N, C-alpha and C positions, 0 to 999 in steps of 0.2 A: 504493500500500500504506500510505503514511503517512496518519494521520488528523490533522485540525486539533485540536491539544490545548492551544494557547497559552492560551486563555481559562480552561480548567480549571486550568492550572498557576498562572496569576495569581490566580484566585479562591481557590485553595488557600492563598494567603498573605494573603487579605483580612482586614481588621480585624473585619468583621462575622462573628460566629461561625456564623450560619446559612448564609451564602454559602460560608464555608470548609468547613463540614461537607458541604454538597451537592456541592461540587467534589471533595472527598476521596472521596466515595461514587462519583462518576462515574469517577474515576481507578481506583478499586478494581475496579469492574465491568468496565471496559475490559481491565484486566490479567487478570481471571479468564476473560473471554469469548474473548479472542484475544491470547495472549501474544506470538507473533511480531510481529504488527502493532503491539502496545503497545511492545515494545522498539525496534522500527524507528522508530516515531513519536517516541520519546524521543530517540533518537540523531540523528534528522533535526532536531529542535528545537534540540538542543545545537549542531549544526553550522551552523545558519542564522544568519548575521551580521545579518540583517534583523529578527530576533526580539528582544524585550526581554531584557536581561541576567538579570532576575529569573526569567523562565520558563525560560531556558536553564540557569541554575544548578540550579534545582529538578529539571529534566528529567534532568540529569546525576546528581544525588543519588539520585533514584528509580531510575535505571538501575543505579547502583553497588549500591544496596540490593537490587536484583533479582538481583544476582550474588554477593553476599557477606553473611555474618552472623557475629556473634560466636560463637554456639553451634555446636559442631562438627557436630551432626546436621543443623541447618538449612543450614549452609554446604555440606555434602555434597549435600543435596537440591537446592539452587539450582544447584550445579555440574552435577549430572546433568541438570537441566532445560535448561541452556544447551547442553550437549553434544548433547542430543536434538533441538535446534532445526533447522529446515530450513537446509541449508548455504548456499543463496542469501541467505537473510535474514541469516545470520551474516556473510557476506562484505560485504554492504551496510552493516551496523552497524559493522563494523571500519573500513570506508572512511570513514564519517561521523566516527568517533572520530579517525582519523589526520588528517582534513581540519581538525578543530577545533583541532588543535595550532598551526595557522597563523592562528587568529582574532585580530583586534586586541583582543578582550575578554579581559582577564586571568582573570576568574573562570571563563569558559567553558573556556579552555585548561587551567587548573589542575584543574578537575573532570574534563575529558577525560583528563588524565594519570593521575588516580587510577582512572578506569574502565578504561583500557587495562591498567594494572598488575593490577587484579583479574581481568580476562580472561586476562592472561598467566599468572596463578597457576593458572587452570583449564586453559588450553590447552597451554602449553609442556611441562609434564610428560608430556602425552600425544602430544607431537610434532605438535600441531596449530598452525596459524598460524606455520609455519616462517619465513615471510618478514618477520615483525614486526621483528626486531632490525635486519635490513638496511634495512628501510623507514625506521626511526628514524635509523639512522646516515646514510642519504642525506639525510634531512631536516636533519641537523646541518650539512651543507655549504651550506645555503641562506643567503641574505644577511640576511633580516629577523632582527634580534636576538631579537624576541619568540618567533619559531619555534624558534630554537636554545635559548632559555631553557626553553620548554615541553618540548622534546625531551629535554633533559638532566634536567629534573625527572621526566619519564616513565621514563627509564632508571634513575634513582635509585629510584623507586617499584617498578619491576620487580625490581631487585636486593633490595629489602626483602621482596618478596612471594614470590619463588621461592628454592629452595635451590641452592647453587652447582653441584651436579652436573647441573642441568637445562640450563645454558647451556654450549655447546661452548667450549673454550679459545680457539679462533680468534675467536669472537664476544666473549669476555671481553676479549681483547687489544684488539679494536677499540673496545669500550665504554670501557675504561680510557684508551685513546689520546684518544678524543673528550672524555672527562671532564677529563683532565689538560690537554688543550689549552684547554678552556673555563676552567680555573682559572688559566692562565698570566697573568703580570702584563701581557703584551702584549694581553690581551683588554680592550677599551675599555669594554664594557657591563657595569656592576656586577651587573645582574640575571642575566646569563648566567654571570658568574663565581660568584655566590652559588649558583645552581642547580647548577653544576658541582661546587662544593665540597661541597654537601649530597649530591649524587649519589655522590661519592667515598666519603663516610661510609658509605653503604649498600652500596657495591660492594667495600669492603675485604675482606669475607669471601670474595670470588671471586678475590682477587689472590694466592693462595698461590704459584702458579708465578712470577708477576711479582716477588714479594718474595724469591724464591729466586735471582733473577738480579740480580747486583750492579748492573749498569748501569741496568736498569729501576727497581730499588729506589731507587738514588741520585736518579734523575730525579723519581720520585714524591715522595720526601722533600724534595727541593729546592723543588718546586712548592708542597707543603704549607707548608713553613717560610716561603716567600715570601708566601703568602696570609695568614699570621699578621701580616704587616706592612702589609696593605692599608689604605688610608684609610677604608674602609667598615667600620663596627663589626660588622655582621652577618656579613660575610665573615671577619673576624678570629675571631669567635666560632665559626663553622662550621669554620674551619681548625684551631682548637684542639680542637674536638670530634673531628676526624679524628685528631689526635695522640693524644688519650685512647684512641680505639679501637685505633690502631696499637700503643699501649703494652701493651694486653692481648692483641691478636691476634698481634702479631709481636715480642713482648718479646725473643726471642733474637736478633733482627736489629738491635737498637737501638744496640749499642756504638759504631759509627762516628759516630753522630749525637748522642749523649747530651750532650756538652759544649755544642754549639750549641743544643740544645733547652733546656738549663738557662739559657743566656743569654737566649733568647727568652722563656721562661716567667717568669724573674725580672723582666725589663723589664715584662711584661704585669701581673704581680702588683703591682708598685710604681706603675705609671703609667697603666694602661689602665682603661677603663670596667668597671663591676662584672661584667656578663655575660661579658666576655672574661677578666678576672682570675680569676673562679670556675673557668672551664675550665682555665686555666693551673695553678691549684692542683690541680684534679682529675687532671691528668696525673700529678703526683707521688703522689697518693693511689692512683691505678691501678697505678703501679709498685710501691708498697708492697703492694697486694693480691696482685700477681703473686709478689713475693719471699716474702711470708708463706706463700702456698700452696706454693711450691717448698720452702721451708725446713721446713714442716710435713711435706710428703710425703717428703722425703729425709732429714730430721733432720740436715741439715748435712753428712752424709757423702757426698761426691761422688766417684765413681770415673770412670775414663776412659769408661765406657759409659753414664753418666747421660744420659738423653734430653734433658732441658732443664737445663743447668747454671744456677746462679744467678750473675749478674754483679755482685751487690752494688752496684748503682747507688746505692742510698740511702746505704750506708755511705761510699761515695766522696764523695757530695755533701754529707754531714752538715755540715762546717764552713761551707758557704755556704747550705745549705738551712735549717738551724735558725734563723739570724738572720732570714732572709726570712720564715719562718712566724711567728716571734715578733712581727715587725713588723705582720703582718696582725691579730694579736689586739687591737691598739689601735684597729681600725677598726669598733668596735661601733656598733649603731644604738640610738637612745634607747628604742624600744618593742619591742625584739626578744624580751623575756621574756614579753610579753603575747600575742604572735602565735605560735600553735602551728606554723604552716607556715613560720615565718621561716627564711630562709637568706641569709647574707651573707658577705662576705669573712672577717670575724672567725671566724664559725662554721666556714666551710670550712677556714680555716687551723688551727683547733683540732682539727678532725676529722683533718686530714692529719698534724698533730703526734702525735696519738694512734696513728695507723697507723705513723708513723716509729718511735715507741717500741716498738711490737710487732715491727717489722722488725729493729731493731738492738739492742734490749734496753738493757743497762747503759750503752752508749756515749752514749746521749742525755742522761743525767742531768747530767754536768758541763757540758754545753753549754747546758742550760736553767736550771740553778740560779742563775747570776749574774743573769739577767733577773728571776727570781722575787724574789731577795733585794733587788734594786735597786728593784723597783716595788711590793712587797706593802704598804708603809706610806705610799705617796705620797699627797699631798692630792687629786690628780686621781682621781676614781673609775675612769676608764678604765684607768689604770695598775694600780690595785689589782685590778680585775676581770680584766685581762689576765694578771697574775701568778698569780692564783688559778686561772684557766682553764688556764694552762700547767701548773701543778702537777697539777691533776686529769687533764690529758690524758696525762701520762707515767707514770701509776700502773699501767698494764697493759703488760707487756713486760719491764721491768727486773726483776732478781731481788729477792726480799724482803730479802736481805742488803744490797743497795745502797740500798734505800728505807727500811728500818725506822727507822734513826736519824733520817733527815730527817722521816719521818712523825710519830714520837713528839715530835720537837721542834716540829713545825708544828701538832699536834692542838689544843693549848690556844689557840693564836693563831686557828685556824679557828673554834673554838667561840665565842670572844669576838666574832669578826667576824660570825658568824651572828646573834648576839644584838644587837650594838651598832653595826655599821657603818651610817652614815646613808643609804647608797645601796642601793636594792632590787636593782639589777643585781648588785652585789657579794654581797649576801646570797643571792640566787638561785644564783649560781655557787659560792658557798661551800658551800651545802647539797648541791649536785650533787657537789662534790669530796669532802665527807665521805662521801657515799654510795659513791663510787669507792674511798675508803680502806677502808671496811667490806667492799665487794664483793671487792677483790683482795688484801687484806692481813689479813683477820680470819677466824678459823675454827680448828677443832680441829687442822688440819694444820700450823699455824705454831708454831715453837718459842718465839718471843718474842711473847706476846700483846699486842695493842694495847689491848684492853679489859681493865682490871684492876679489882680492888676499889677502888683509889684513885681511878680516874677515871670509873667507870661511872655513878655518881650524877650527876656534872656533865654527862656526855654525854646521859643520859636527860632531865635537867632542861632542858637547852638545846633538845633536839629537840622536847619536848612544848610548851615555851614558843613555839618557832618555828612550831608548827602553828597558832598563833593569829594569825600574821602575815598579810600579803596573800596571796591565793591562790597565786601562782606560787612564793613562798618557802615557804609551808606545804606545797605539793606536793613540793618538794625535800626538806623535813624528813621527810615521810612516806616518800619514797624511801630516804632515809638510814636510817630506822628499819627499813625492809624488809630492807636488806642487813645491818644490825646483828643483827636477829633470825635471818636465814638462817645467819649464822655459828655460831649455837648449835643448829642443827637436828640435828646429829649427836651431841648430848650424851646422847641416850637419856633414861632416866627420872631421871637425877641432876639436882639443881638447878643453875642457872647464875647468872651475875651478874644476869640479867634478873629472876629469881624475885622479889626483894623489890619490884620496881616493876611487876609484871605487871598488877595491878588498875588502877593509875594509867594504864598504857599503853593498856589496853583502853578505859578511860573516856575518855581524851583522843582516841583514834581515833574512838569513837562520836560524840563532840562535833563532830569535824571533819565527819563525814558529815551532821550536822544543820545545818551552817552555811548561811546564806541564799545565800552566794556559792560554795557547794561545786561548782556546775556549771562554774565558770571554771577554766582551766588544768588540767583533768583531776583536780581536787582530790579529788572524791568517790571516783573510781575508785582513785586512789593510796591513799586512806585504807583502802578495803576490801582492796586488795592487801596493804597492810601488816598489816591485821588478820588476814587469812588466814595470813600468814607467821608472825605472833606465835602464832596457834593451832597451827600445825604444830610450833613449837618448845616447846610446853607440856610440862611434866613431870608426874609423879605428884602433886607438890605443888600445881601450878597448874591441874590438870585440873578441880577443882571450880569454878574461876572461869570456865573455858570452858563448863562445864555451865550456869552462870548466864546465859551469853550466849545459849543456845538459845532460851528463851522471848522474849527481847528481839528477836532477829532474826526469829523466827516472827511476832511481833506486827507488826513493821514490814512484813513481806511481806503479812500479812493486810490491813493498812491500804492498801497499794497496790492490792489487789484490790477493795477496797470503794469506792475513789474513783469518783465519778460526774461526768458532764458536763465532761470535760476538753477544753481546746483541743488542737489537733494538736501544738503545741509541748510542752504539759504531758504529753500522752500519750507523746511520745517520751522525755521525762525519766522518766516513770513506768516505761516498758518497760525503760529502761536500769537503773533502780534495782532492778526485779524481777530482772534478770539478775545484778546484783551480789549481791543478797541470796540468791538460789538458789546462786550460786557460793560464798558464805560458808558456807551450810549444808552444801554438799557437802564442804568442807574439814573442818568440825566433825564431820560423820558419819564421814569417813575417820579422823580422829584419835581420836575417842571410841570408835568402833566397833572399833578395832584392839586394844583391851585389855579383858579380860573384866570387871574391876570397873566401869569407866566404861560399858562397853557395856550392862551389866545395868540401870544407872540410866537411861541415855540412851534405852533402848527405850520408856520410857513416853511419849516424844514422837513415836514413829514414825507412829502413826495420823494424828495432827494434821498432821504434816509431809507425809505422802503426800497428804492432802486438799488442802493448800495447793499442792503441785506440780501436781496434776491441774487445779486452778483456773487456774494460770498458762497451761496449754495453750489455754484459751478466749480468751486475749488474743492479738492479732495481732502478735507480735514474735518474729522468728527468733532473736534473741540470747537473749531470756528462755527460749524453747523449748529452745535448746541447753543452757543452764545447768540448767534444770529436769530435762532428760533425763539429764545427767551426774550430777545429785544423786540421781536415782532409781536410776541404776546403782550409785552408792556405797551407797545404802540397801539395795539388793538384796544386794550383796556382804556388808554387815554383818548383815542379818537372815537370810541363808541361805534354807533351805526355808520359813521362816515367811512369806516374801514372797508365797507362793502366794495368801494371802488377798486381796491387792490386785489380782491378775491380771485378774479378770473386769472390774473397772472400768478398769484401766489399759490393757487390750489394745487398745481402739479408738484410744487416743492413740499406742500403739506402731505400730499399722498406719498411722495418719496420718503419723507420722514417716518410716516406710519409703516412703511414697508421695510425700514432699515432694521432688520433683526440683528445684524452683525454688531453694529454700534448701538446696542439696545438703550443706552442712555439718551441718544438722539431720539429714538422711538418714544421713550418715556416722556421726554420734554415736549415732543410734538403732540402727544396725547394731552398733555397739560395745556398746550396752546389751543387745541380744539375746545377745551373748556373755556379759555379766555375769549375765543371767538364767539362761542355760544352766548356768553354773557354780554359781549359787546354788540353783536349783530342782531341778537334775538331772532325774530322770524325771517330776517334777511339771509340767514344761513341756510334756509330751506332748500334752495336749488342745489346745494352741495351735500345735502344730508345722505342721499342714496349712496354716493361714493364713499363718504366717511363711514357710514354704518356698515357697508359691505366690508371695508378694510378692517374696521374694529372687530367685527364678528370673525373674520378670517384670523386675525391676530389671537383672539381668544381660543380658537380651535387648534392653533399651531403648537406642536411640541418644541419647536425650535426657538420660540421667543422666550427670553429670560422671564422667570416667574414674577419678578418685581414689577414688570410693566402691566401685569393683568389687573391688580386692584384699581389703578387709576383709570383703566379702560371702562370698568364698571361705573366708576364715578362719572365718567364722560357720558354714559347713557343718560344719567340723571340731568347733566348740564344741557344736553341736546333736547331732552324732553321738556325741560323748563323753557328752553328757547322757542321751541316750535309748537308747544302745547298739544292740542288734540291731533295735530298732524303726525305725531309720533305713532299713531294707531297702526300704520302699515308695518312698523318694526316690532310690534308687540309679540307677534308669533315667533320671531327669531330671538328677541332679547330675553323674554320671560323664561323660556325653558333653560337658557344658559345661566341666568341668574339663579333659577331654582336648583340646578345641579351643583353650581358652585356653592350655594348656601348649604346644601346638604353635606358637601365635602367639608365645609369650614367648621362644622360642629363636631367633627370626628377628630378630637385632639388628644385622646387618652394616651398617656405615656410619651407625649411629645416633649422635645427639649425646648429651652427658652427661645432659641432662634425661630423654631417652627411656630411656637405660640405667638411670638411677635409678628411673624409674617401672617399668620392666620387672622390675628386681630386687624391687620392692615387690609386683608382681603375682605373680612366681614364688613369693615367700615366702607370699603368701596361698594360692596353689594347693597348695603343699607342706603348709601348716598344715591345709588341708582334708583332704588325703590322710592326714596323720598322725592327725588326730582320728577320721576314718572307720575307719582300720585299728585304732586303739586301742579304739574303740567296739565293734568286732566281736570283739575278742580273747576267746577262751574260749567263743564262741557257736557253736552248730552251723551258724548261718547265715554264718559267716565264709567258707565256700566260695563264697558269692555274689560275693566279691571276686576270686576266681581269674581270671575272664575279663579283669579290668582290670589284673592284675599285669604283663603284658608291656608295656602302655603306660606304666605308672608307672615301670618300670625303664628303658624307652626314654627317658622324659623325664629321668630322673637321668643317663643316659649323655650325652644331648644337652647338659645343663647342664655336665657335666664337660668335654666336648669344646669347648664354647664359650669356656671360660676367662675369662668376664667376670662371675662371681658375686662378690658381696661376702661378708663373713664371716657375716653374718646368714643369708643364703640357704644358704651352705655348711653351717652348723650344722643348719638345718632339713632340708636335703636328705639329709645323711648319717643324720639321725634317722629320716627316712621309710624309708630302706633298712633300718635296724634294726627299725622298726615292722612293715614288710612281712615280714621274716624271723620276727619274734616272733609275729605273728598267724597267718600262713599256714603257718609251720613247714616240715616236710619236703616238703609239696606244692609249695612254691615253690622248693625247693633247686636243681633243675636250671636254672630260669630265672635264679636269682641267680648261679649259677656261670658262666653264659654272658655275663653283663653286665659291661661294662668297669668300672662303678662299684664293683663288689664288690672290685676289686683296686686299680687306679690311684687312684681317688678316695678309697677308704678309706685307703690308705697316705698320701696327701697330708694327709688330716684327722688321722691319727695323728701326723704330724710337724709339725702346725700350731703356731705360736707362740701362737695364741689358745686359752686354756685351755678355753673353752666348746666350741669346735670339736673340740678334742682329746678332751674327755670324751664328746661325742656320738659321735665315731669309735670310742672304746673300747666304748661300749655297743652300737653297731652290730656291731662285730667279734664281741662275745660272742653277740649274737642270731643272727648268721649261722652261727657255729660250732655253736650248738645246733640250728639248722634243718638244716644239712648232715649232722650226725651223727644226725639223727632216725631 
């Protein structure tokens, strides 16, 4: 059955392009003509120790790609194809894969491990290949170390691939036993020990029962802690990764071990190699994340029945943890400011210090201030930078009262350092710290303002001057200006301290965008983000200056569209610039379009702007398309029904956006723009509804479209129905069955993880918004009776949501609103149905007693509508 494919596989890796292309074509034809024989031949190649390593490795890779894909729809198709394969062929392929785990060739073993895990992901949930785990466990008792290493690696990959409920507890226990034995210090082979440690990392999610048993948990924790002391750096790193995972998965079980873990992590942070030290710091960052979440959820008020009490590990560790973290800040790297992806001990320590400040609040300040005061003026740049970084890191968490005096005292020093410090690292961190001061301690809600008439000019002067500095420092100055402007956003139409400097700020930011080196350190992007924020906080007094900005930005966008013969690198930069300019115009449209006097003047540019946006769609850049689409949505909102004049030309691009499954963010934004158009055009959108609805229904039926786009499509049904009213009747026969089947799916969430529950609530909200829009759209129309056959299902959906008890507040508000809309639109005809449903009593009462005002208001409106319907 196996075909000789070695030469094809070797040729597919040839240097000669023609040879490679011919081989790839042969492989593709073989796959299409005889899939069982193709997969069998690949597995046989992988298992054959007499074959070249190169052909074996590629065989395994092709086999893996024939079983798995990133896109969900493709993944599903490949799984179905495997399931339908001849059982004998499957048995032989599995046997080849298991045999390969004993191969002396490391690459072949490792590839086989991954393929087995992909197969397990398909087969184990269906109870196929039941002997797999036992076969692997018996493999683990064999003598050759490389076989045990490959087996442990495979078990780890399987745990990564399948969900915990798929593997029986008895098998979980045996897997954990094998893994922990492999990790033991008595294991002499480092490759086996490393594979076991990495396997444990993937298996931790399966160990709930084992971590609930004191003896088993103690044993696992002892072995993990011992592995952190291994002579082999990769094993130490993998062991600390296990501790990080344990800290989030089993936080509530950590008390007996926390003291020992502190000792181990402190030693690693001070003495070990960077990859290990980074994981040791990450352990404490992870504990912070857990405690922040708990304290936010419970608000610090714990009762005897709290499910997960907070153990305040960070608070207890503070006196030892803070000095440890402060010490890491002095381990900077010379070029870390130039490298966007840089991550080192100093950065990890500062990030952890920031999380500690958020966890314990005021308690962190007295422990950090002596370090800052001692080092902020030292001749060594490392000490000055570390002190500045420490100060910036603790600005979120402690109360304003605790920080205000310190910040007011430090502000002048920081401004001088940004201008005059001889070291770029120090200036970079100073700019970042000023941004943090403005982000967390400046705004209309603070009693003691940090920005005053006395210091505002100095602050603006320093920031504008620093925008001329090297790119990484200039980028931080732009970021600080962004947060400075954001603090004035709530000032409304009254002038602010920024008003006298508004023109200078806009001019300086435009200068930054034109710098030759603006492509470095995200500088151009930061400048446009700051410019957008400055526009958002403009007042009646400064609006004319924003108006002057419109032709400037439009002209720059025009120039990007005229550019010819660009290299691929230049084209990428051009596309990025188009996105930034469209984004800037969107913010200007939203700001100037929101007030009548500026809107009237601004509309003179609408036609030119629309032409520019349409031209952007002819460029091949998803980012620019997204931004242009968002800007058009804003323009539609501002122009209202006058936007109809652009629809004939814009419609083809709207349709292209809705069909763009590949760049699904473009598709999602386009769906949002359909909502904007519905609200702006109302019944003037009617001529385009057939095309829009056809495409939206196609999108919902497609397995290829990313699932995140589907909830907004349902909301869009509601927007369109509100816009065209009873004319939506022709779409009911298509839209309502889709809504019904999605609604039924969305209430089946038992055993779902947090991500699924979050997505499900988004989906439910989209469905409910559709129902709400459709019900309101038909209100007062003779055709409203067309909705009566659908009323029982809508009420049943509301009942199911109420019974499931896992709605968030947003869904709760929309759901009770739908109950009110149904009563309001269908009136007395629906009264008997409403009286029978659970929602009209229990759910309504729950909403009326809600602490969330929006939910309560929606409940009161529903109660009123129901009373009217019942007394009809």
